[in-house]
N, C-alpha and C positions, 0 to 999 in steps of 0.2 A: 616246600610242599605245604599246601593249605590243610588245616585241620578240618575235620568233619563239621565242627560247629561253625566255622567261618562262612561257608557257602557263598563266598564272594562279597559278603557284607562287611561293614565296618563295625558291627556290634551295636549300633544305635537302636536297632529294632529287635534285639534278641529276647526281650522280655515281652510277655503277652500283656494286653490291656486288661484292666479289671473287667470282670464279667458284665458289670452294669454299664460299661461304655462300649462293649464289643458290638452291640447292635445299633449304636448311634453313629450317624454319618452327618458331617457338617460341611456345607459348601458356603464359602464366603466370596461374595462378588464385590470387590473393592471395599469401599467404606459405606456402601449404600444398601446392601441386602445380605441376609443370612438365611440359608435354607437348612433346617434341621429335620432329619429323618430318624425316627426312633423316639419321638416325643411321647411321653406318657401323661402329659398334662401341663397346663400353664399355672405356675405357682404364684407369680406376681406380675403385674403389668402396669406400667406408667409410661409417660412420655420420655422418661430418662432411663428407666431400668425395666428389663423383662427377664424373668427367670423361667426356664423351661425344665421340667422334670424329665430326666433320662434314666430312670431307675432309682438307685440309691444316691445319685448325685444330681446336680443341676448345671445347666449351661446358662451363664449370666451374660446378657447382652446389655451394654451400657452405651449411652450416647444422647442424642436429642431428637425430638420429633419422631420417636419410635412408634411403630404401629405393627400389629399383627395383620399382615396383608392377606394371608390365606391360611386356612387350617383344614386339612383334608386327611382323614385317617390318622396316621402317626407322623404326618409331615406338616411342619409349620414354617411359614415364610415371614420373616421380620424385615421391615424396611424402615429407613430413616437415615440419619447421620450417625453411623456407628463408630464409636471410639475404641471399644474393646469387646472381646469375646473371651470368656474364661470358664473353666470348670470349677465349681465350688461344691 
């Protein structure tokens, strides 16, 4: 018999995300584009590194030939040759 806490899951997602990341959605399209919804500002931008503020943390996008392709409201699109995306 399953416990009430299990709900058919394996326990991987039993903990909530921090409040600062709960409104941030990230869509990665291969190694060419990243779409971030929930952006509060661009903290740093160069051809190799872009940091996007998502509250009390940042999404760091690393690679080469990076550009902010579009920025509309709280949505930012980054394009280029992306090697990593991380929360810092």
